[in-house]
C-alpha positions as CSV (number, residue, x, y, z in Angstrom):
1,M,-5.1,-12.3,12.6
2,N,-3.3,-15.1,14.8
3,N,-1.4,-14.4,17.8
4,S,2.0,-14.8,15.8
5,E,0.9,-11.8,13.4
6,K,1.0,-8.3,14.2
7,F,-0.2,-5.2,12.3
8,I,2.2,-2.2,13.0
9,R,1.8,1.6,12.4
10,S,5.2,3.0,11.9
11,T,6.2,6.6,12.4
12,D,9.7,6.0,12.2
13,K,11.5,7.3,9.1
14,N,14.5,4.9,9.8
15,D,12.2,1.9,9.1
16,I,13.3,2.3,5.4
17,E,15.4,-0.9,5.9
18,K,12.4,-2.7,7.0
19,A,10.7,-1.7,3.7
20,M,13.8,-2.6,1.7
21,S,13.6,-5.9,3.1
22,I,10.4,-6.7,1.1
23,V,11.4,-4.9,-1.7
24,A,14.9,-6.9,-2.2
25,T,13.0,-10.2,-2.1
26,F,12.2,-9.3,-6.0
27,G,15.9,-9.1,-6.5
28,G,17.4,-6.2,-9.3
29,T,20.5,-4.7,-9.4
30,K,22.3,-2.9,-7.0
31,E,22.0,0.2,-8.7
32,N,17.9,-0.4,-9.0
33,L,17.9,-1.1,-5.5
34,I,19.5,2.3,-4.4
35,K,17.1,4.0,-6.5
36,I,14.2,2.3,-5.0
37,K,15.4,3.1,-1.6
38,E,16.1,6.9,-2.8
39,Y,12.3,6.6,-3.8
40,I,11.1,5.4,-0.7
41,A,13.0,7.6,1.6
42,N,11.4,10.6,-0.2
43,E,8.3,9.0,0.5
44,F,9.0,8.6,4.4
45,C,9.5,12.3,4.7
46,E,5.8,12.6,4.9
47,L,5.3,9.9,7.6
48,G,3.1,11.1,10.1
49,E,1.9,14.4,8.1
50,N,0.7,13.1,4.9
51,R,1.4,9.5,5.0
52,N,1.1,6.6,7.4
53,L,3.0,3.1,7.1
54,Y,1.9,-0.1,8.3
55,F,3.9,-3.4,8.5
56,L,2.4,-6.7,8.7
57,E,4.9,-9.0,10.9
58,K,4.4,-12.8,11.3
59,D,6.9,-14.5,13.7
60,N,9.0,-11.3,13.9
61,E,9.4,-11.5,10.2
62,I,8.2,-8.2,8.2
63,V,6.0,-10.0,5.5
64,G,4.4,-7.0,3.8
65,M,3.7,-3.2,4.2
66,V,1.3,-0.7,2.9
67,Q,0.9,3.0,3.0
68,L,-1.9,5.4,3.6
69,I,-1.7,8.8,1.8
70,L,-4.2,11.2,3.4
71,K,-4.8,13.9,1.1
72,N,-3.8,14.9,-2.5
73,A,-2.6,11.3,-3.7
74,D,-1.2,11.8,-7.2
75,G,-2.3,15.5,-7.1
76,D,-5.7,14.4,-7.2
77,S,-8.1,15.4,-3.9
78,D,-10.7,12.7,-5.4
79,L,-8.3,10.1,-4.3
80,A,-7.6,11.8,-1.0
81,N,-8.9,14.8,0.6
82,G,-7.6,14.5,4.2
83,K,-11.3,14.1,5.4
84,D,-13.2,11.2,4.4
85,I,-11.2,9.7,1.6
86,V,-8.0,8.4,1.8
87,H,-5.7,6.6,-0.8
88,V,-3.9,3.2,-0.9
89,H,-0.2,3.2,-1.4
90,A,2.6,0.8,-2.2
91,L,0.6,-2.6,-0.9
92,Q,3.9,-5.3,-1.0
93,V,4.2,-8.7,0.2
94,S,7.6,-10.2,0.2
95,K,8.1,-12.4,-2.9
96,H,8.4,-15.6,-0.8
97,H,5.2,-15.0,1.0
98,H,2.8,-14.4,-2.1
99,R,-0.2,-16.5,-2.6
100,K,-0.6,-16.8,1.1
101,G,-3.3,-14.7,2.0
102,Y,-1.1,-11.8,3.2
103,G,-2.3,-9.2,0.6
104,F,-5.7,-9.7,1.6
105,K,-5.1,-9.7,5.3
106,L,-3.0,-6.1,5.0
107,M,-6.2,-4.7,2.9
108,Q,-8.5,-6.1,5.8
109,L,-6.4,-4.7,8.2
110,L,-5.8,-1.2,6.7
111,E,-9.6,-0.9,5.7
112,K,-10.5,-1.4,9.5
113,E,-7.3,1.1,10.5
114,A,-8.9,3.8,8.2
115,K,-12.4,3.4,9.5
116,S,-11.3,3.7,13.2
117,Q,-9.4,6.9,11.9
118,G,-12.8,8.4,10.4
119,F,-12.4,7.7,6.6
120,L,-15.3,6.3,4.6
121,K,-13.6,5.6,1.6
122,L,-10.5,4.0,0.2
123,T,-9.1,4.5,-3.2
124,L,-6.0,2.8,-4.9
125,G,-4.4,3.0,-8.3
126,V,-3.6,-0.4,-10.0
127,D,-2.4,-1.1,-13.7
128,G,-5.0,-2.7,-15.8
129,D,-2.8,-5.2,-16.9
130,N,-2.1,-6.2,-13.2
131,E,-4.7,-9.5,-13.0
132,K,-3.7,-10.5,-9.4
133,A,-4.2,-7.2,-8.0
134,L,-7.2,-6.7,-9.6
135,N,-8.6,-10.0,-8.4
136,L,-7.4,-9.2,-5.0
137,Y,-9.2,-5.8,-5.1
138,S,-12.7,-7.4,-6.5
139,K,-12.5,-10.0,-4.0
140,L,-12.4,-7.4,-1.1
141,G,-15.2,-5.2,-2.7
142,Y,-13.5,-2.5,-4.9
143,A,-14.6,-0.9,-8.1
144,I,-13.7,1.6,-11.0
145,L,-13.5,4.9,-9.8
146,K,-12.0,6.4,-12.8
147,E,-9.1,5.5,-15.5
148,S,-6.2,7.6,-16.6
149,E,-3.2,7.0,-18.5
150,G,-0.8,4.9,-16.4
151,R,3.3,4.6,-15.6
152,T,3.2,1.5,-18.0
153,S,1.7,0.1,-21.1
154,G,-1.6,-1.1,-19.1
155,E,-4.1,1.8,-18.4
156,K,-4.0,2.7,-14.8
157,L,-7.2,2.3,-12.9
158,F,-8.4,4.1,-9.9
159,I,-10.6,2.1,-7.8
160,C,-12.6,2.8,-4.6
161,K,-14.4,1.0,-1.8
162,N,-16.8,2.4,0.8
163,I,-15.8,1.4,4.4
């Protein structure tokens, strides 16, 4: 990480606007963005209790974000048990910062942070047809933990890595 980059843990439920600044780079209708904001606000209710939020900032601009769910991600203690397994959620890099290595960097920083908190394994969910994400996670050393029916037509894969 260079001097113009910061990895910031947020405990402020008002940081929803920072999160929305990333989401908004992908466009969408006003109605859709309102629904996404409501969804994120619901997730933010767990900040500091069961969810940690991190931003990657470069030159005072938020370029990406990611969350850690500490226990019972998707209602499944195999994905996060609050002891030694934690679940990565909602890794996003703003659209105009794609293909610049920020997703990779966010994951590396998150792995280091999780390890410093005493976690031994990271899990995450990804749709089986999301080749860009699968390539990223493969480069980082993640392997398939299990498969389940996903929210989209592609299968949802749960992958993990010992850290």
